[in-house]
C-alpha positions in Angstrom: -60.7 41.8 51.9 -61.3 38.3 50.5 -58.4 38.9 48.0 -56.0 39.9 50.8 -57.0 36.8 52.7 -56.4 34.6 49.7 -52.9 36.1 49.2 -52.0 35.5 52.9 -53.1 31.9 52.6 -51.0 31.5 49.5 -48.0 33.0 51.3 -48.5 30.6 54.2 -48.8 27.6 51.9 -45.7 28.7 50.0 -43.8 29.0 53.3 -44.9 25.5 54.4 -43.9 24.1 51.0 -40.4 25.8 51.4 -40.1 24.4 54.9 -40.9 20.9 53.7 -38.5 21.3 50.7 -35.8 22.5 53.0 -36.4 19.6 55.4 -36.2 17.2 52.5 -33.0 18.7 51.2 -31.4 18.6 54.7 -32.5 15.0 55.0 -30.8 14.1 51.7 -27.6 16.0 52.6 -27.4 14.4 56.0 -27.7 10.9 54.5 -25.6 11.4 51.3 -22.7 9.4 52.7 -20.1 12.3 52.4 -19.2 15.5 54.2 -21.0 18.4 52.7 -20.3 21.9 53.8 -20.0 25.6 52.8 -17.5 28.3 53.8 -17.6 32.0 53.3 -14.7 34.0 51.9 -13.2 34.2 55.4 -13.2 30.5 55.8 -16.1 30.4 58.3 -18.5 27.5 58.0 -22.0 28.5 57.0 -23.4 25.0 56.6 -22.3 21.5 57.7 -24.2 18.4 57.2 -24.6 15.6 59.8 -21.5 13.6 58.6 -19.3 16.7 58.7 -20.4 17.4 62.3 -19.7 13.8 63.2 -16.1 14.1 61.8 -15.5 17.3 63.8 -17.1 15.9 66.9 -19.3 19.0 67.4 -23.0 19.8 66.9 -23.9 22.0 63.9 -24.5 25.1 66.1 -20.9 24.9 67.3 -19.5 24.4 63.8 -21.3 27.3 62.0 -19.2 30.4 62.2 -16.0 28.6 63.0 -12.9 28.2 60.8 -10.8 25.1 60.1 -8.4 26.1 62.9 -10.9 24.8 65.5 -11.2 21.4 63.9 -8.0 20.6 62.1 -4.3 20.5 62.8 -3.5 22.8 59.9 0.3 22.3 60.3 -0.3 18.6 59.3 -2.9 19.4 56.6 -2.2 22.9 55.2 -3.5 21.9 51.8 -7.0 22.2 53.1 -6.9 26.0 53.4 -4.7 26.3 50.3 -7.4 24.6 48.2 -10.1 26.7 49.7 -8.2 29.9 48.8 -7.7 28.7 45.2 -11.4 28.2 44.8 -12.4 31.4 46.5 -9.8 33.6 44.7 -9.8 32.1 41.2 -13.2 30.4 40.9 -11.5 27.2 39.9 -13.2 23.9 40.6 -10.8 21.5 42.5 -11.0 17.8 42.7 -8.2 16.2 44.8 -7.1 14.0 47.6 -6.8 15.9 50.9 -5.3 14.6 54.1 -6.7 15.7 57.4 -5.8 15.3 61.0 -8.5 16.3 63.5 -7.3 18.6 66.2 -6.2 16.7 69.3 -5.8 13.4 67.6 -3.0 11.7 65.6 -5.3 9.9 63.2 -4.7 10.8 59.6 -7.6 10.4 57.2 -7.7 10.8 53.5 -10.7 12.4 51.7 -11.5 12.8 48.0 -12.8 16.4 48.0 -14.7 18.3 45.3 -14.7 22.1 46.0 -16.4 24.7 43.8 -17.3 28.4 44.1 -20.7 29.8 44.9 -21.6 33.1 43.1 -24.1 35.8 44.0 -26.5 37.5 41.6 -23.7 39.9 40.5 -21.4 37.0 39.6 -19.1 37.6 42.6 -17.8 34.6 44.6 -19.3 34.7 48.0 -18.5 31.2 49.3 -17.4 27.7 48.4 -19.2 24.4 48.6 -17.2 21.3 49.5 -18.1 17.6 49.2 -15.5 15.2 50.9 -15.7 11.4 50.8 -13.6 9.4 53.2 -11.3 7.2 51.1 -8.8 6.3 53.8 -9.4 2.6 53.5 -9.2 2.7 49.7 -5.9 4.6 49.9 -4.5 2.1 52.3 -5.6 -0.8 50.1 -4.1 1.0 47.1 -0.8 1.5 48.9 -0.7 -2.2 50.0 -1.4 -3.2 46.4 1.4 -0.9 45.1 3.8 -2.3 47.7 2.9 -5.9 46.7 3.2 -5.1 43.0 6.7 -3.6 43.7 7.7 -6.7 45.7 6.4 -9.0 43.0 8.3 -7.0 40.3 11.4 -7.2 42.4 11.1 -11.0 42.8 10.3 -11.6 39.1 13.2 -9.5 37.9 15.7 -11.2 40.2 14.7 -14.9 40.1 17.1 -17.0 38.0 14.3 -18.0 35.7 12.4 -16.6 32.7 8.9 -15.5 33.2 6.1 -14.2 31.1 2.4 -13.6 31.6 -0.5 -13.8 29.1 -4.1 -12.6 29.4 -7.1 -14.9 28.6 -6.8 -14.1 24.9 -3.1 -15.1 24.8 -1.7 -11.6 24.6 1.5 -11.0 26.5 1.0 -8.8 29.5 4.4 -9.0 31.2 7.9 -10.4 30.5 10.9 -10.3 32.8 14.3 -9.2 31.7 15.7 -12.8 31.7 12.9 -14.0 29.4 13.2 -10.9 27.1 17.0 -11.5 26.8 16.6 -15.2 26.1 13.8 -14.6 23.6 15.7 -11.8 21.9 13.1 -9.0 22.2 12.5 -5.9 24.2 9.7 -6.2 26.8 8.0 -3.1 25.4 7.8 -4.7 21.9 5.9 -7.7 23.1 3.4 -6.5 25.7 -0.1 -6.4 24.3 0.7 -8.7 21.4 -0.1 -12.3 20.6 2.1 -15.1 19.4 0.7 -14.5 15.9 2.1 -10.9 16.0 5.6 -11.7 17.1 8.4 -14.2 16.3 10.3 -15.3 19.3 13.3 -17.6 19.8 12.4 -20.8 21.7 8.6 -20.2 21.4 7.5 -23.2 19.4 4.0 -24.3 18.2 4.1 -26.8 21.1 4.8 -24.0 23.6 1.8 -22.0 22.2 -0.4 -25.1 22.3 0.4 -25.8 26.0 -0.1 -22.2 27.0 -3.6 -22.4 25.3 -4.3 -25.6 27.1 -3.8 -24.0 30.5 -5.9 -21.0 29.5 -8.7 -23.3 28.3 -8.6 -25.9 31.2 -7.5 -23.7 34.1 -5.2 -26.4 35.2 -1.6 -26.1 36.2 0.9 -27.8 33.9 4.5 -28.7 34.6 6.7 -30.2 31.9 10.2 -30.6 30.6 10.5 -29.2 27.1 13.2 -29.0 24.4 13.9 -26.4 21.7 16.5 -25.6 19.1 18.7 -22.8 20.2 19.9 -19.8 18.1 23.1 -21.7 17.3 21.3 -25.0 16.4 21.9 -26.6 19.8 19.4 -28.5 21.8 18.1 -26.4 24.8 16.1 -28.0 27.6 13.7 -26.2 29.9 11.8 -27.0 33.1 8.5 -25.2 32.5 5.8 -24.5 35.0 2.5 -23.0 33.7 -0.2 -21.8 36.1 -3.5 -20.1 35.5 -4.6 -17.1 37.5 -8.2 -16.6 38.1 -10.6 -13.7 38.9 -14.0 -14.8 40.3 -13.1 -18.4 39.5 -12.7 -17.5 35.8 -9.3 -17.9 34.1 -8.0 -14.4 33.2 -4.5 -15.4 32.2 -1.5 -17.5 32.9 2.1 -17.2 34.2 4.8 -19.2 32.5 8.1 -19.8 34.4 10.7 -21.7 32.5 14.3 -22.5 33.6 17.2 -23.5 31.4 18.2 -27.0 32.6 20.4 -27.8 29.6 23.5 -28.3 31.8 21.7 -30.7 34.1 20.1 -32.6 31.2 23.4 -32.9 29.4 25.1 -34.2 32.5 22.2 -36.7 33.1 22.4 -38.0 29.5 26.2 -38.3 29.7 26.0 -40.6 32.8 23.1 -42.6 31.4 25.7 -44.2 29.2 27.6 -45.4 32.2 26.6 -47.6 35.0 24.2 -45.4 36.9 22.6 -47.8 39.3 23.9 -50.0 42.1 23.3 -53.5 41.0 22.4 -54.9 44.4 19.9 -52.3 45.6 18.8 -50.6 42.4 19.5 -47.1 43.7 22.1 -44.7 42.2 25.7 -45.8 42.1 28.3 -43.8 44.1 29.8 -42.1 41.0 26.5 -41.2 39.5 25.0 -39.9 42.7 28.0 -37.7 43.6 28.2 -36.2 40.1 24.5 -35.4 40.1 24.8 -34.0 43.7 27.6 -31.8 42.5 25.5 -30.4 39.6 22.5 -29.8 41.9 24.6 -28.0 44.5 25.8 -25.6 41.7 22.2 -25.1 40.7 21.3 -24.4 44.4 24.0 -21.8 44.6 22.8 -20.1 41.4 19.2 -20.1 42.5 19.9 -19.1 46.2 18.1 -22.3 47.4 19.4 -25.0 49.7 20.3 -28.6 49.4 20.8 -31.2 52.1 22.9 -34.3 52.3 21.6 -37.2 54.5 24.4 -39.8 55.2 22.8 -43.1 56.4 24.5 -46.1 58.0 22.6 -49.4 58.6 23.0 -50.0 62.3 24.7 -53.3 63.4 25.0 -54.4 59.8 28.3 -56.2 60.3 26.9 -58.2 63.2 23.9 -59.3 61.1 26.1 -60.1 58.2 28.4 -62.2 60.3 25.5 -64.0 62.1 23.2 -64.7 59.1 25.6 -64.6 56.1 26.1 -62.3 53.1 22.9 -63.4 51.4 20.8 -62.3 54.3 22.9 -59.1 54.5 22.2 -58.4 50.8 18.4 -58.8 51.5 18.7 -56.4 54.4 20.4 -53.8 52.2 17.7 -54.2 49.5 14.9 -53.8 52.1 16.7 -50.8 53.5 17.0 -49.1 50.1 13.4 -49.8 49.4 12.3 -48.2 52.7 14.5 -45.1 52.1 12.9 -44.6 48.6 9.5 -44.1 50.2 10.5 -40.8 51.7 11.9 -39.3 48.4 10.3 -36.5 46.5 10.6 -36.6 42.7 13.6 -34.2 42.7 15.5 -36.0 45.4 18.4 -38.5 44.9 19.2 -41.8 46.7 22.4 -43.7 46.2 24.7 -46.3 47.8 28.2 -45.1 48.3 29.6 -48.1 50.2 28.8 -51.4 51.9 26.0 -50.3 54.2 26.3 -46.6 53.6 23.6 -44.7 51.7 23.2 -41.0 50.7 20.0 -39.0 50.1 20.2 -35.6 48.4 17.3 -33.3 49.2 16.8 -30.4 46.8 15.1 -27.1 47.6 14.8 -28.0 51.3 14.4 -26.0 54.5 15.2 -26.7 58.1 11.6 -27.6 58.7 11.5 -29.8 55.6 14.6 -31.7 56.8 13.0 -32.5 60.1 9.9 -33.9 58.3 12.0 -36.1 56.0 14.3 -37.3 58.8 11.4 -38.3 61.0 9.6 -40.0 58.2 12.8 -41.9 57.3 13.1 -43.2 60.8 9.5 -44.2 60.8 9.6 -46.3 57.6 12.9 -47.9 58.6 11.6 -48.9 62.0 8.7 -50.6 60.3 10.9 -52.7 58.0 11.5 -56.3 59.2 13.2 -59.4 57.7 12.8 -62.9 59.0 16.1 -64.7 59.5 16.9 -68.4 59.1 16.5 -69.0 62.9 13.0 -67.5 62.8 13.9 -64.2 64.4 12.5 -61.0 62.9 15.3 -58.6 62.3 14.2 -54.9 62.4 16.1 -52.4 60.2 17.6 -49.6 62.1 19.6 -46.6 60.7 21.7 -43.8 62.0 21.5 -40.6 60.0 23.8 -37.5 59.8 22.5 -34.5 57.9 24.2 -31.3 56.6 22.6 -28.3 54.9 24.3 -26.3 52.2 25.5 -22.8 52.6 26.3 -20.2 49.9 30.0 -21.0 49.7 30.1 -24.7 50.6 31.4 -27.6 48.5 30.0 -31.1 48.2 33.0 -32.5 50.1 32.5 -30.1 53.0 28.8 -31.1 53.1 29.6 -34.8 53.2 32.3 -34.2 55.9 29.7 -32.3 58.1 27.1 -35.0 57.5 29.7 -37.6 58.6 30.3 -35.8 61.9 26.6 -35.6 62.5 26.3 -39.3 61.7 28.9 -40.1 64.4 26.9 -38.0 66.8 23.8 -40.1 66.0 25.7 -43.3 66.6 27.1 -42.2 69.9 23.6 -41.1 70.9 22.3 -44.6 70.8 21.8 -45.2 67.0 18.4 -45.4 65.3 18.2 -41.6 65.3 19.3 -38.6 63.2 21.4 -35.5 63.9 21.8 -32.3 62.0 25.3 -30.7 61.6 25.7 -27.3 63.1 
């Protein structure tokens, strides 16, 4: 009798232990952060953890015994049942992305699912176990990254410049077709290699040193560099080096270099001639127009825009007649000095006639033009000269502006700017107008 009582107590204790263990396992499965479920060979759910029930929008008692038809739009996600059948019929473990659309909604979610068979004591498959983690946001981020990478690749392969990238150790990670052609190498033959492992045209010791400097300091570097071409000619490049960082640590650099040999050659040619206006110190008419012509061609090649600002000093003839040519010269000098204050490094300023000036703006946009034009009016209006009679003569200017188009010429731009200048004068002077 005592023995039977002891066995009963043991059974009760074992039962309590199993209940506790089952409760602990259910707690773990309900908080595992993924959908965990089992299906029998007919596709009916025999177990569904808390997260699975949340996704379906039903309590566990309304999930058990049901098939996917109740919960999913199987026309939109037929791969769910197909994967189940593969596991149940072949015993193959499947790991794959699965798309699901909950019945009655249009929201598509993506899950990373692991499905594996469950065997009985005879080795027969009786069910499958599935673990599905929602990776919808990860998939969306991955898609966005892929789209951005495709866009970046499209840009890099179509810009009229040479581009290469290096990692933090100086190994080439990317080179666009323009650079590969110029350097005389196939892109596949350079990626993963360092400068010590390859010999490239135009890549000098100075180029390697400057690349290393950017990688070491993490600071952007822009420079004009020269090299000896394959035919022994001098080749000039405009080079922009910029580091890219991960967690504020330099992980590589991008080098963008553009052949500016034509521009440099033209610039050197005209350096031998009179390049400045002797009175004002700005560019002479001939030098300005030749440079503007070259820069317009460059704008056409690079699909950028250039603007012409045609500037007349208001009432200059009256000032000249009243106060004499010496004072008129001082007024022109003061005007040129004021105009130079609005120039960027790449812009040009020249005098093309008595009181007529031209500013050439490179790489400009509609918005940029407005900023420069307003700034020009501001600095001109703050420029004064004291005349011999004690009066303060304020400088005023009328401005006509034209913006380049893909098929325009310099003459057509100047003609449009002249029309806009006339509109500025008829509008009361001391203002600017942009040609249509």
